[in-house]
Every structure is written in structure tokens, then in C-alpha cells.
C-alpha positions as CSV (number, residue, x, y, z in Angstrom):
1,M,21.7,25.2,7.7
2,R,24.7,22.9,8.8
3,V,22.2,21.6,11.2
4,L,19.7,20.8,8.5
5,V,22.0,19.5,5.7
6,R,23.4,17.1,8.6
7,Q,20.3,16.3,9.9
8,I,18.8,15.4,6.3
9,G,22.3,13.9,4.7
10,G,22.8,11.9,8.2
11,G,19.3,10.4,7.3
12,L,19.3,9.6,4.3
13,G,23.0,7.9,4.1
14,E,21.7,5.8,6.9
15,A,18.2,4.9,5.5
16,A,19.9,4.0,2.3
17,V,22.6,1.8,4.1
18,G,19.7,0.0,5.6
19,A,17.2,-0.2,2.5
20,V,20.4,-2.0,1.0
21,V,20.4,-4.4,3.9
22,A,16.9,-5.0,3.8
23,A,17.1,-5.6,-0.1
24,L,19.3,-8.0,0.4
25,V,18.3,-9.8,3.1
26,A,15.3,-10.7,1.3
27,A,16.5,-11.6,-1.9
28,I,18.9,-13.9,-0.4
29,G,15.8,-15.3,1.3
30,L,13.7,-15.3,-1.2
31,T,16.0,-17.0,-3.5
32,A,17.3,-20.1,-0.9
33,M,13.4,-20.5,-0.1
34,S,13.0,-20.7,-4.2
35,A,15.7,-23.7,-4.2
36,V,13.8,-26.1,-2.6
37,Q,10.6,-27.6,-3.8
38,W,8.3,-27.3,-1.1
39,P,5.0,-28.9,-0.7
40,A,1.7,-26.3,-0.9
41,F,0.5,-24.4,2.1
42,N,-2.7,-25.1,2.2
43,S,-1.9,-29.2,2.1
44,S,0.9,-29.0,4.4
45,N,1.9,-27.6,7.7
46,V,5.7,-28.3,6.8
47,T,6.2,-24.0,5.5
48,R,4.2,-23.1,8.4
49,A,6.7,-24.6,10.7
50,L,9.7,-23.4,9.0
51,T,8.0,-19.9,9.2
52,T,7.8,-20.1,12.7
53,V,11.4,-21.4,13.0
54,G,12.6,-18.3,11.1
55,Q,10.3,-15.7,13.1
56,A,12.3,-16.8,16.1
57,G,15.5,-16.5,14.4
58,A,14.9,-12.8,13.3
59,A,13.5,-12.1,17.1
60,V,17.0,-13.4,18.3
61,L,18.5,-10.5,15.6
62,L,16.5,-7.9,17.0
63,V,16.9,-8.8,20.8
64,L,20.8,-8.9,20.0
65,A,20.3,-5.5,18.8
66,I,19.0,-4.2,21.6
67,V,20.8,-5.8,23.8
68,L,24.3,-4.1,22.5
69,I,22.6,-0.7,21.9
70,R,21.9,-0.9,25.7
71,L,25.5,-2.1,26.2
72,R,26.3,0.8,24.5
73,R,28.8,-1.9,22.2
74,W,29.4,-2.1,18.3
75,P,26.7,0.7,17.5
76,W,27.1,-0.1,14.1
77,V,26.5,-4.0,14.5
78,A,23.5,-3.3,16.4
79,K,22.0,-1.2,13.7
80,V,22.6,-3.7,11.0
81,L,21.4,-6.6,13.1
82,S,18.2,-4.8,13.7
83,W,18.0,-4.0,9.9
84,A,18.7,-7.4,9.3
85,G,15.9,-8.9,11.8
86,I,13.2,-6.4,10.5
87,S,13.9,-7.4,7.2
88,A,14.4,-10.9,7.9
89,F,11.0,-11.6,9.5
90,V,8.9,-9.8,6.3
91,T,10.6,-12.1,4.2
92,V,10.2,-15.5,6.5
93,T,6.4,-14.4,7.2
94,L,5.6,-14.1,3.4
95,G,8.1,-15.2,1.5
96,M,8.0,-19.0,3.2
97,P,4.2,-19.9,3.2
98,L,4.0,-18.7,-0.4
99,A,8.0,-20.7,-1.2
100,A,5.7,-23.2,-3.6
101,T,3.9,-20.9,-5.5
102,K,4.7,-18.0,-8.4
103,L,2.1,-16.1,-7.2
104,Y,1.3,-13.3,-4.0
105,L,-1.3,-13.0,-1.6
106,F,-4.6,-13.8,-3.3
107,G,-2.9,-14.8,-6.6
108,I,-4.7,-13.0,-9.7
109,S,-8.1,-13.0,-8.3
110,V,-10.1,-9.8,-6.8
111,D,-8.3,-7.0,-6.8
112,Q,-5.0,-8.5,-7.4
113,E,-5.9,-8.9,-10.8
114,F,-5.8,-5.2,-11.7
115,R,-3.0,-4.7,-9.6
116,T,-0.5,-7.1,-11.9
117,E,-2.2,-5.6,-14.6
118,Y,-0.5,-2.4,-13.8
119,L,2.6,-4.2,-12.7
120,T,2.9,-6.0,-15.9
121,R,2.3,-3.0,-18.2
122,L,4.8,-1.3,-16.2
123,T,7.2,-3.7,-16.9
124,D,6.7,-3.3,-20.7
125,T,7.1,0.6,-20.8
126,V,8.9,3.0,-19.1
127,A,6.1,5.6,-19.5
128,L,3.1,6.4,-17.3
129,H,0.2,4.2,-19.5
130,D,-3.1,3.5,-18.4
131,M,-2.9,-0.1,-17.2
132,T,-5.9,-1.1,-19.6
133,Y,-6.2,1.5,-21.9
134,A,-4.4,2.7,-24.9
135,D,-3.5,6.1,-25.8
136,I,-4.4,7.2,-22.5
137,P,-1.9,8.3,-19.3
138,A,-2.2,6.4,-16.3
139,Y,-4.9,7.2,-13.3
140,Y,-4.1,5.5,-10.5
141,P,-0.8,6.4,-9.0
142,A,2.1,4.0,-10.5
143,G,4.9,4.8,-8.1
144,W,5.0,1.6,-6.5
145,F,4.3,-0.3,-9.7
146,W,6.5,1.8,-12.1
147,I,9.6,0.8,-9.6
148,G,8.4,-2.8,-9.4
149,G,8.2,-3.0,-13.6
150,R,11.7,-1.2,-13.7
151,V,13.0,-4.3,-11.5
152,A,11.3,-6.7,-13.9
153,N,12.7,-5.8,-16.5
154,L,16.2,-4.9,-15.2
155,L,15.9,-9.0,-14.3
156,G,14.3,-9.5,-17.7
157,L,10.9,-11.3,-15.7
158,A,7.3,-11.2,-16.7
159,G,5.3,-8.4,-14.4
160,W,3.3,-11.1,-13.0
161,E,5.9,-13.3,-11.7
162,T,8.2,-10.3,-10.1
163,F,4.8,-9.3,-8.3
164,K,5.6,-11.7,-5.3
165,P,9.6,-10.9,-4.7
166,Y,9.2,-7.5,-5.4
167,A,6.0,-7.2,-3.0
168,I,8.2,-8.9,-0.2
169,V,11.2,-7.0,-0.9
170,S,9.4,-3.8,-0.8
171,L,7.7,-4.4,2.1
172,A,10.8,-5.3,3.8
173,V,12.6,-2.5,2.5
174,A,9.5,-0.2,3.8
175,S,9.6,-1.6,7.4
176,V,13.9,-0.7,7.8
177,L,13.0,2.7,6.7
178,A,10.4,2.9,9.4
179,L,12.6,1.8,12.2
180,V,15.6,4.4,10.6
181,L,12.7,7.0,10.9
182,W,11.8,5.9,14.4
183,S,15.4,5.9,15.4
184,K,15.5,9.3,14.8
185,L,12.6,10.5,16.2
186,I,13.0,8.1,19.7
187,R,16.0,6.5,21.2
188,W,17.2,3.5,19.2
189,D,16.4,0.5,21.4
190,W,12.9,1.4,21.9
191,A,12.9,2.3,18.1
192,V,13.6,-0.9,17.4
193,A,10.7,-2.2,19.7
194,V,8.5,0.1,18.3
195,A,9.1,-0.8,14.3
196,A,9.1,-4.4,15.2
197,T,5.7,-4.3,16.4
198,T,4.0,-2.5,13.8
199,T,5.5,-4.4,11.2
200,A,3.9,-7.5,12.8
201,V,1.2,-5.8,12.8
202,M,1.5,-4.1,8.6
203,V,2.6,-8.2,7.8
204,A,-0.8,-9.3,9.4
205,F,-3.3,-6.7,7.9
206,A,-1.7,-4.7,5.5
207,S,0.2,-6.9,3.3
208,P,-2.2,-8.3,0.9
209,E,-2.3,-5.2,-0.9
210,A,1.6,-4.3,-0.9
211,Y,1.7,-0.8,-2.8
212,S,-0.3,0.6,0.3
213,A,1.5,-1.3,3.1
214,V,4.9,0.1,2.8
215,L,2.7,3.9,3.4
216,V,1.0,2.0,6.4
217,I,4.3,0.9,7.8
218,L,5.1,4.8,7.4
219,F,2.7,6.6,8.5
220,A,2.9,6.4,12.7
221,P,6.9,7.8,12.1
222,A,5.8,9.8,9.4
223,M,2.7,12.1,11.6
224,V,5.0,12.1,14.4
225,L,7.6,13.6,12.6
226,A,4.9,16.2,11.1
227,W,3.8,17.1,14.9
228,G,7.3,17.6,15.4
229,A,7.4,20.3,12.7
230,L,4.7,22.0,13.2
231,Y,4.1,21.9,17.4
232,R,7.2,23.9,18.4
233,P,6.3,25.7,21.9
234,A,10.1,26.6,22.2
235,E,9.6,28.3,18.8
236,F,10.5,31.9,19.9
237,G,12.9,31.0,22.6
238,A,15.0,28.3,20.8
239,G,18.0,27.2,22.4
240,T,21.9,27.6,21.1
241,S,25.0,25.3,22.1
242,P,27.8,27.3,24.3
243,A,29.4,27.6,20.9
244,G,26.5,29.7,19.7
245,E,25.3,27.1,16.9
246,P,21.9,26.3,16.8
247,R,21.3,22.6,18.4
248,T,18.5,21.6,15.6
249,A,17.2,22.6,12.4
250,G,14.0,24.5,13.8
251,G,11.8,22.0,12.8
252,W,12.9,22.1,8.9
253,G,14.6,18.6,8.9
254,A,11.0,17.6,10.4
255,A,9.0,19.8,7.6
256,I,11.0,18.6,4.9
257,G,10.7,14.9,5.9
258,A,7.2,15.1,6.2
259,G,6.6,16.5,3.1
260,A,8.8,13.6,1.2
261,F,6.3,11.6,2.8
262,L,3.4,13.3,1.3
263,G,5.2,13.6,-2.0
264,L,5.2,9.3,-1.2
265,S,2.1,9.0,-0.5
266,A,0.4,10.8,-3.8
267,M,2.9,9.0,-5.8
268,F,2.1,5.4,-4.3
269,Y,-1.6,6.0,-3.0
270,T,-4.1,8.8,-4.1
271,L,-6.1,7.3,-0.5
272,F,-3.7,7.5,1.8
273,F,-2.6,10.6,0.5
274,V,-5.7,12.7,0.9
275,V,-5.9,10.7,4.5
276,A,-2.1,11.9,5.6
277,V,-2.7,15.5,4.0
278,F,-6.2,15.9,6.2
279,T,-4.3,14.4,9.5
280,V,-0.8,17.3,8.8
281,A,-3.4,19.9,8.4
282,L,-5.7,18.6,11.3
283,M,-2.3,18.9,13.1
284,G,-1.3,22.6,12.0
285,L,-4.9,23.7,13.9
286,V,-4.4,22.0,16.8
287,A,-0.9,23.1,17.4
288,W,-1.7,27.0,16.7
289,A,-4.9,26.3,18.9
290,T,-2.5,24.6,21.3
291,L,-0.2,27.4,21.6
292,W,-3.1,30.7,21.6
293,W,-4.2,29.0,24.5
294,Q,-1.1,28.6,26.2
295,Q,-0.5,32.4,25.4
296,R,-3.8,33.4,27.0
297,E,-2.7,30.9,29.9
298,I,1.0,33.2,30.2
299,A,-1.3,36.0,30.0
300,V,-3.5,35.2,32.9
301,H,-0.8,34.2,34.9
302,Q,1.8,36.6,34.4
303,P,-0.1,40.0,33.1
304,R,3.0,41.9,32.4
305,A,4.4,39.0,30.0
306,P,4.8,39.4,26.4
307,R,2.1,38.4,24.4
308,L,2.1,37.2,20.8
309,G,-0.5,37.8,18.0
310,V,-2.9,35.3,16.6
311,F,-1.0,36.0,13.3
312,R,2.7,35.3,14.6
313,L,1.8,32.2,16.3
314,L,0.1,31.3,13.0
315,W,2.8,32.0,10.5
316,P,5.4,29.6,11.5
317,I,3.0,27.0,11.4
318,L,1.6,27.8,7.9
319,L,5.1,28.8,6.3
320,R,6.1,24.4,7.7
321,L,2.3,23.4,5.7
322,I,3.3,25.7,3.1
323,V,7.0,24.1,2.3
324,M,5.4,20.3,2.7
325,G,2.5,21.1,0.5
326,A,5.3,22.6,-2.2
327,I,7.6,19.1,-1.6
328,A,4.6,17.1,-1.9
329,A,3.3,18.7,-4.8
330,I,6.7,18.3,-6.8
331,L,6.6,14.6,-6.4
332,A,3.1,14.1,-6.7
333,L,3.1,15.9,-10.8
334,I,5.9,13.3,-11.2
335,V,3.2,10.8,-11.7
336,W,0.1,13.0,-11.4
337,G,1.2,15.2,-14.2
338,P,0.3,13.4,-17.6
339,Y,-3.0,12.8,-16.7
340,L,-3.7,16.5,-15.3
341,A,-2.3,17.8,-18.7
342,K,-4.8,15.6,-20.4
343,V,-7.5,16.6,-17.9
344,L,-6.5,20.7,-18.7
345,T,-6.3,20.3,-22.3
346,G,-10.3,20.0,-22.2
347,H,-10.2,15.9,-21.8
348,L,-12.5,16.2,-18.9
349,P,-13.4,12.6,-16.8
350,E,-16.5,11.2,-18.0
351,S,-16.8,9.0,-15.5
352,N,-15.5,8.1,-12.2
353,T,-17.2,5.4,-9.6
354,A,-13.6,4.4,-7.5
355,L,-15.3,5.8,-4.2
356,H,-18.4,3.8,-5.1
357,Y,-18.0,0.9,-2.3
358,L,-19.6,0.4,1.0
359,P,-19.1,-2.9,2.3
360,E,-20.3,-3.4,5.9
361,S,-16.9,-2.9,7.6
362,G,-17.6,1.3,5.9
363,S,-20.4,1.6,7.8
364,R,-19.2,1.3,11.2
365,L,-16.3,2.8,13.1
366,A,-13.5,0.4,13.6
367,F,-12.3,-0.5,17.4
368,P,-9.4,-2.7,17.4
369,M,-8.8,-2.1,21.0
370,F,-12.1,-3.7,21.6
371,D,-11.8,-6.9,18.7
372,F,-10.8,-9.7,20.6
373,S,-10.7,-12.0,17.3
374,E,-7.2,-11.4,17.8
375,P,-6.5,-11.1,21.5
376,L,-2.9,-10.2,21.3
377,L,-3.9,-7.4,19.2
378,G,-6.7,-6.5,21.1
379,A,-4.7,-6.3,23.8
380,L,-2.0,-4.4,22.6
381,C,-4.3,-1.6,20.7
382,L,-6.3,-1.2,24.1
383,L,-2.8,-0.4,26.4
384,G,-2.1,1.8,23.5
385,T,-5.4,3.7,24.0
386,I,-4.8,4.1,27.6
387,W,-1.4,5.2,26.8
388,L,-2.5,7.9,24.5
389,V,-4.9,9.3,26.7
390,V,-2.4,9.1,29.7
391,R,0.6,10.6,28.1
392,A,-1.6,13.4,25.6
393,A,-0.2,16.4,27.8
394,S,3.3,14.9,28.6
395,S,4.4,13.2,25.5
396,R,5.1,14.9,22.1
397,R,5.0,11.4,20.8
398,A,1.8,10.5,22.2
399,Q,0.3,13.6,20.9
400,A,1.5,12.9,17.1
401,L,-0.3,9.2,17.3
402,A,-3.6,10.5,19.5
403,I,-4.1,13.2,16.3
404,S,-3.5,10.9,13.8
405,V,-6.2,8.5,15.4
406,V,-8.9,11.2,15.8
407,A,-8.2,11.8,12.2
408,I,-9.1,8.2,10.8
409,Y,-12.4,8.6,13.0
410,L,-12.9,11.8,11.6
411,W,-12.3,10.6,8.2
412,S,-14.5,7.6,8.6
413,L,-17.5,9.3,10.3
414,A,-17.3,11.9,7.3
415,S,-17.2,8.7,5.0
416,M,-20.1,7.5,6.4
417,L,-21.8,11.0,6.3
418,V,-21.3,11.2,2.3
419,T,-23.0,8.1,1.9
420,A,-26.0,10.3,1.7
421,A,-24.7,12.4,-1.1
422,G,-24.0,8.9,-3.6
423,T,-20.8,8.4,-2.6
424,T,-17.8,7.2,0.2
425,G,-14.7,8.3,1.5
426,L,-13.5,4.1,1.5
427,A,-13.0,4.6,5.5
428,F,-12.9,0.8,5.9
429,R,-9.6,0.8,3.6
430,L,-7.8,2.8,7.1
431,E,-8.3,0.5,9.5
432,P,-4.8,-1.0,9.0
433,I,-3.5,2.4,9.5
434,L,-5.6,2.5,13.0
435,Q,-4.6,-0.7,13.7
436,V,-0.8,0.3,13.3
437,L,-1.2,3.4,15.0
438,L,-2.5,2.1,18.1
439,A,0.2,-0.8,17.8
440,A,2.9,2.0,18.4
441,A,1.0,3.5,21.1
442,G,0.7,0.1,22.6
443,A,4.5,-0.5,22.4
444,F,5.3,2.7,23.9
445,G,2.5,2.4,26.6
446,F,4.4,-1.5,27.8
447,V,7.7,0.0,27.4
448,E,6.9,2.6,29.9
449,G,4.5,1.2,31.9
450,A,7.1,-1.5,32.4
451,R,9.3,1.2,33.8
452,A,6.8,2.7,35.9
453,I,6.2,-0.7,37.4
454,Y,9.6,-1.5,37.7
455,Q,10.2,1.5,39.7
456,A,7.0,0.9,41.8
457,V,8.7,-2.2,43.5
458,D,11.6,-1.2,44.4
459,E,13.5,-2.4,41.2
460,P,14.4,-6.0,41.5
461,R,17.0,-7.1,39.6
462,R,15.6,-9.7,37.2
463,F,12.5,-7.6,36.6
464,R,14.3,-6.2,33.5
465,A,15.0,-9.6,32.5
466,A,11.5,-10.8,33.1
467,T,9.5,-8.0,30.8
468,G,11.8,-8.6,27.9
469,V,11.2,-12.3,28.0
470,V,7.4,-11.6,28.5
471,A,7.6,-9.0,25.2
472,V,9.5,-12.0,23.1
473,L,7.0,-14.7,24.0
474,G,3.9,-12.5,23.6
475,A,5.3,-11.2,19.8
476,L,6.2,-15.1,19.2
477,A,2.7,-16.1,19.5
478,F,1.0,-13.4,17.6
479,T,3.7,-13.6,14.9
480,Q,3.3,-17.2,14.3
481,S,-0.2,-16.5,14.1
482,I,0.3,-14.1,11.0
483,P,0.0,-17.1,8.4
484,G,-3.3,-18.4,9.7
485,I,-4.8,-14.8,9.8
486,L,-3.7,-14.6,5.9
487,N,-4.5,-18.0,5.1
488,A,-7.5,-17.4,2.7
489,E,-5.2,-15.1,0.8
490,I,-1.8,-17.8,0.7
491,T,-4.7,-20.1,0.0
492,T,-5.6,-18.5,-3.3
493,A,-2.1,-17.9,-4.1
494,Y,-2.0,-21.8,-4.6
495,T,-5.5,-22.3,-6.3
496,D,-5.2,-19.8,-8.9
497,T,-3.4,-21.1,-12.5
498,D,0.0,-18.9,-12.9
499,G,1.6,-17.2,-16.2
500,H,2.8,-21.1,-16.7
501,G,-0.6,-22.6,-16.8
502,A,0.1,-24.2,-13.6
503,R,-1.4,-24.6,-10.3
504,A,0.6,-24.4,-7.1
505,D,-0.8,-27.1,-5.8
506,K,-0.5,-29.5,-8.0
507,R,-4.4,-29.9,-9.1
508,S,-5.8,-29.1,-12.4
509,P,-5.5,-25.7,-14.1
510,S,-8.1,-23.3,-14.8
511,A,-9.0,-21.9,-18.2
512,V,-5.9,-19.9,-17.5
513,S,-3.7,-22.7,-18.8
514,Y,-4.9,-21.8,-22.3
515,Y,-3.7,-18.5,-22.3
516,G,0.1,-19.0,-23.5
517,R,-1.6,-20.3,-26.7
518,I,-3.4,-17.3,-26.9
519,D,-0.8,-15.4,-26.7
520,Q,0.6,-17.1,-29.1
521,T,-2.0,-17.2,-31.5
522,L,-2.6,-13.2,-31.4
523,T,0.8,-12.5,-32.1
524,E,1.3,-14.7,-35.2
525,Q,-2.1,-13.1,-36.7
526,T,-1.9,-9.6,-36.2
527,G,2.2,-9.5,-36.7
528,R,2.3,-6.8,-34.4
529,P,3.9,-6.6,-30.5
530,R,1.5,-7.1,-27.8
531,D,1.5,-3.3,-26.8
532,E,0.4,-2.2,-30.5
533,T,-2.5,-4.4,-29.7
534,V,-6.2,-3.6,-28.0
535,V,-8.3,-7.0,-26.9
536,L,-12.3,-6.8,-25.8
537,T,-12.4,-9.8,-23.3
538,A,-14.1,-10.3,-20.2
539,D,-11.3,-12.4,-18.7
540,T,-9.3,-9.9,-18.2
541,S,-6.7,-11.7,-16.1
542,F,-5.6,-12.2,-19.3
543,L,-4.2,-8.6,-19.5
544,S,-2.3,-9.2,-16.2
545,Y,-0.1,-12.0,-17.7
546,Y,0.5,-10.3,-21.0
547,P,0.9,-6.6,-22.1
548,Y,-1.7,-6.2,-24.7
549,F,-4.4,-3.0,-24.1
550,G,-7.9,-3.5,-23.5
551,F,-11.2,-2.3,-24.5
552,Q,-12.6,-2.6,-21.1
553,A,-11.3,-3.3,-17.5
554,L,-12.7,-5.2,-15.3
555,T,-15.4,-3.1,-13.3
556,S,-15.8,0.7,-13.4
557,H,-14.8,1.4,-10.1
558,Y,-10.8,0.5,-11.5
559,A,-11.4,1.7,-15.1
560,N,-9.5,5.0,-15.7
561,P,-12.4,8.2,-16.0
562,L,-11.3,9.3,-19.0
563,A,-12.0,6.3,-20.5
564,D,-16.0,6.6,-20.0
565,F,-16.5,2.9,-18.7
566,P,-20.2,3.4,-19.1
567,A,-20.3,4.7,-22.7
568,R,-18.3,2.0,-23.5
569,A,-20.2,-0.7,-22.3
570,A,-23.2,0.5,-24.0
571,E,-21.3,0.5,-27.3
572,I,-20.3,-3.2,-26.9
573,K,-23.8,-4.0,-26.5
574,R,-24.7,-1.9,-29.2
575,W,-22.0,-3.8,-31.5
576,S,-23.7,-7.3,-30.1
577,E,-27.3,-6.1,-31.4
578,L,-26.2,-5.4,-35.2
579,K,-27.3,-7.7,-38.0
580,S,-24.4,-7.9,-40.1
581,P,-20.6,-8.4,-40.2
582,A,-20.5,-5.4,-42.9
583,E,-22.3,-3.2,-39.7
584,L,-20.2,-4.3,-37.2
585,I,-17.2,-3.5,-39.7
586,D,-18.7,-0.4,-40.2
587,A,-19.3,0.6,-36.4
588,L,-15.7,-0.7,-35.1
589,N,-14.2,1.7,-37.9
590,H,-16.3,4.5,-36.7
591,S,-15.2,3.9,-32.8
592,P,-15.1,6.5,-30.7
593,W,-12.4,5.2,-29.1
594,R,-9.6,3.2,-30.7
595,A,-11.6,-0.5,-32.0
596,P,-10.4,-3.4,-30.8
597,D,-7.7,-5.7,-32.6
598,A,-9.2,-8.8,-31.6
599,F,-11.7,-10.3,-29.5
600,L,-11.5,-13.0,-26.7
601,F,-14.8,-14.7,-26.2
602,R,-16.2,-17.7,-24.3
603,R,-18.4,-19.8,-26.6
604,S,-22.2,-20.5,-25.6
605,G,-23.4,-22.9,-28.8
606,E,-23.1,-20.9,-31.8
607,N,-22.9,-17.5,-29.9
608,Y,-20.0,-15.8,-28.1
609,T,-20.4,-14.5,-25.1
610,L,-18.4,-11.8,-22.6
611,R,-19.5,-11.7,-19.1
612,L,-19.4,-7.5,-18.0
613,A,-19.7,-6.0,-15.3
614,E,-21.8,-2.3,-14.1
615,D,-21.9,-0.3,-11.1
616,V,-24.6,-1.1,-8.8
617,Y,-23.6,1.2,-5.6
618,P,-25.1,1.3,-3.4
619,N,-25.6,-2.0,-3.6
620,D,-23.3,-4.4,-1.6
621,P,-21.8,-6.2,-3.9
622,N,-21.3,-3.1,-5.8
623,V,-21.0,-4.7,-9.4
624,R,-23.5,-6.6,-11.3
625,R,-22.4,-9.1,-13.6
626,Y,-24.3,-9.6,-17.1
627,T,-23.5,-10.8,-20.4
628,V,-23.3,-9.9,-23.8
629,E,-23.6,-12.3,-26.5
630,F,-22.5,-11.8,-29.8
631,P,-24.4,-14.0,-32.8
632,G,-21.4,-16.3,-34.7
633,T,-22.7,-14.8,-37.8
634,L,-21.4,-11.3,-37.0
635,F,-18.1,-12.7,-37.8
636,A,-18.6,-14.5,-41.1
637,D,-16.5,-12.6,-43.1
638,P,-13.1,-12.6,-44.1
639,H,-12.3,-9.4,-42.2
640,F,-12.5,-11.6,-39.4
641,R,-10.0,-14.7,-38.5
642,I,-11.7,-16.9,-36.2
643,T,-9.7,-19.8,-33.7
644,D,-11.3,-22.0,-31.3
645,I,-8.3,-22.5,-28.2
646,G,-9.8,-24.6,-25.6
647,P,-13.3,-22.3,-24.1
648,F,-12.2,-19.6,-25.4
649,T,-12.6,-18.2,-29.1
650,L,-10.3,-15.9,-30.5
651,V,-11.4,-13.8,-33.3
652,V,-9.0,-11.2,-34.7
653,R,-9.6,-8.3,-37.1
654,R,-7.6,-8.8,-40.4
């Protein structure tokens, strides 16, 4: 027990200090960047050049940390340098290209619209409300957004304005936590190298979806941890120290850590949680099968050796899986509890199309080791694949990473198979995890391969230095290409109009610039707080900037199943076909759901329009846009107050 407490306490303490260092480095860096009027990234190479300089500076910190570790000098200085280097790299790689805009990657476009809406909602309230609909508990895991909302509330910032700095700081903190976790599993100098490698890959390919990227960077070390808990061939002959005290916690520290990661995944991202559970379950099966096979081999070569039964081999694995599951369930209920309570009281979901998406990338297996559009990443993943095969029989790290890779491919095949049943497993979203897993394996392959070559060529004095130089130069070559990889996402952050009605590239803003006037008019005419007002609009980005509730979500794929998206769409269509204001007023008064307090339309002659969406899966694109027109005469009644604002018409019910 003392060993277990020491392991968990030491790990948590180091993680807490590392997280504080990362948050401080990121916050200071972002504050310094915001103090200068930078040119827009899409019209100047200044911020790109400064990003490269910052990445080189972060590399210097990491190299110094590794040198101090190898010299066994000032261990805490080395740790702080490594934490600062990792967090500085994340901050400068994402923060500098975005320094002249208040928006994060992808701005308020595509999926970033509903993510910003969620953060805006949870900035306005501490309760787990749905991002769009009134009187419905949250369906999408709120963990990342809830923390961000509390940060925004504490700083007195709007949710949309907090999104960029919070996303960058959270990725910096997660990357340092991954480094701390790696350091508990492998040598510290190797941990720095692997963490730096996987962080670069995560930033390049997962950072646009920040709330999932924090899990992407933790996935590999968490799975190594889980394998260490489940596969313990020395379980029945555990060693003790000379004083009789156990040298390890018997895998229970690893089991608790793996359970905590599963719980964190459930709180942040449902798909990754399910995939992580699948991977851990596969590990349990492989661990049991391997131990059973080893027992059989022992029986063949040592007939008189005691042989353990199937259940005796399975029980320790099963017990640890139960502990992991219990920890994960407790953490998951923090965010899933209100929704499950609603469902269990008879409010069954009417519709759920969250899995109705199959892009071209989801119809094939991803092989990053043969994708040389990014040659350095492809080479690293290929090296990682070779290392996994070569070391699968002798390295627990290789076993854990290999099983995780196999789990991703099995999930991908299953996802393609269930398309015949009218759904998917969204396997294309797992590609960043696969890239990070193979990159981690590639880092191990590079280190171990370089050591083998060093020994084979009679250990020349300068070989280690040459290897280090090649590694650093290769890393810099890849990292300075990251702004190019994220070019579309960065450009969108500059071309979208922010909550202040401005575009960061100084060009004419979109109709979003009228949102401020709409908000002011709406609050004046209703006389109610924003979170007590329901607005029906097709310009759902309005809800990303202001915490009004919506009557209908952007698409059914991001709509709460309890909201019954198709039925609401049909009801909106029915309202538009009514013949008089009296009929509309009566329909609104007898709506199955809380009716809109206001309508935000676009004008089309004498009519008002809403451009809505419906699910058309299995087609790709999976969404069809259609327009619903409300005759202007439907609102020709004192019950409605009509105000034209730019291209919009705001209709408020008195």
C-alpha cells in the first residue's frame, strides 16, 4: 500500500507542478504575443518566421534538459526545462500564427461553430445545459468545455474570445502531462524525446479539434500504462526488496492511472472513450491468451511444474479491468449523469444521427507509414512500424503500442462493416491517434536503432553527437512545416468575422458584424437575460457569440437526441405554411417544445427565410440544405415586433 500511495502521490504531484509550469509558459507567451500588432498570417510571412525562431528556442530548452539528464546534474532543473520546452513549443507553434486574430483554428466555421457555442453556453452557466436547446441536459461530453467556461467566467471574458487562448493552454498542459506520464514508464531522457515527437505530430494533425487533441497526446502513454497493469507475467512470483517491502505496487497504480484516463476520455470525447475501452479490453484478452500460452509451453518443457488454471490466470486481469471500469464510470457520471437521469425517467431519445458521416477517408484504412505527402512523418511512422514488429516479443512498450495500433485498425474495419447497417464508427477521426502511436514507436525505433548502429560500428566517439544533431534537425524540419499543414485552418481564423464584428485580415466583415446590434435590440425588446430567451434562426453562429438558447441546432448530427431534430424541423415547416398571424400565435402557444421568443430571419423580398439542414446519409456530403420561407404577413400582428438590422429581420414576440 505504501508503494502504491508513493507512486500515485509522486506522479500526481509532479503532474500538478508540470501543469502549472505549462500554463504559466503558455499564458505568458500568449500575453506577449497579443501585446504587438502583428500582420495577418495569410498576407505576410512575418509570423511564420517568428514561429520558426520560437520552435528553435523550444528545441534548445529540450536539448538542454536531455543533456542535464544524461549528465545526472540538477534533475529538477532538467524537468522544468523539459516542461517549459514542450509547452513553449505548443504555444509558439499555434499562438504565433494566430497572434493577429482572436479566433482559433477554423475560426467559427464548420464544426468550430458548435464547439464555440458550447463554450459560450458553459461560460454563461455552471450547469451542464445543452449547448443549444433549453431545458435539456448536455448530451455531448462537457468536460473540456466546462473547464474552459469556468476559466472564461473567472477572467471575465466571452466564451468565443476565450476559445483560442484556452485551447492553446490546454494543449500545452496536456503535452506536459503526457511527458510526465512517459517519464514514469521509461527513462526520463527517452521520455522527453518521445513526448516532443508525439506533441509535434499532435499539433500538426489533431490541434484543430482541441478538446479531442488533449486525449490524442495522452493516448499512447495511457495504453502503455494499461498494458503494464494487465500483462504481468511475474504476477505469481513478485519480487521483494531485501527488507521484505514490495518493490512495486503490483500493477495497481497502473490500473488506477488507466482507469483515470478512461474516465477523462468519457468526460471529454465519447468516441475516444469507447475506442480506449475497446483497446483496453483487447489488451486484457491478449494478456490472458499470452499467459495461458506461456503456461502451456512451461507444461511441455517442464511436465512437473505446477500449472495454473484458466480462471486463476484470468482473475487478476479481470479484477484490474473491473477497477479501471469502476473509476471510469464514476468520472463519466459527472458529465453523463444528468442526461442518463433524463433518459431513465422515460425521456427516450427521439433521434440520433451523430454517427451518420462517412467521408472518403472513412472508407479506407489509413497507412501513415506509406503517406509521403509529409515525408518526415511517413518515414518516422514506417520506422515505428518496423520497430513494433521487431520488438513485439521483447518490449512491453512495443506490445502496448502494437495492440493499440491493431485496435485502431480493427475499429476502422468494423466501422466500414456497419455501414451496411446504416451507421458508422467514425473511424476517420482516429487517424490522429494512429499517427501519434506510430510516431511514438518511431521515436523508440530511432533511439534503439541508433544505439544498435553505435555498438555495431565499434562505438565511435562522435556518433552520439551526430545522431542527436540529425534528430534535432529532422524535428525542426518537420515542425517548421506545421503552419503550412494548418494553413487552411489558420487562414479561416483570419477570414471569419469575430464577435467584435471585425476580420483579422482587415477586410470587410460578413453579416456577423450585425450580431452586436441584434443582441442589443433583442435584450431591450424582451427585457430578459439571454439565457431565458429562445431564438429560432438559421444563422446559428449567433449562438456561438451570445448565450441565447436556440430552437433548432445547426445540423442533426450535433443536435441533442432528446431534442427530436426531425420533428422540430417539420414543425418549423408547418409554421411557415400557416395562413394567418392568429394561426401562428396559436401554434406557438401549443408547441410541443418551448416555443421561440424571437425569430432571426434573412429577408427575401416580402418574405423571411431560414436556411435549414437535414440528414441525407449515406450521401457524402451528409447534409442537404433547404430553405423555409415565412410570408411577411404571418407576423402582421401587434403580437410581433419586427426590426430590420442589416440583412437580418428580427421578430420578437411580445
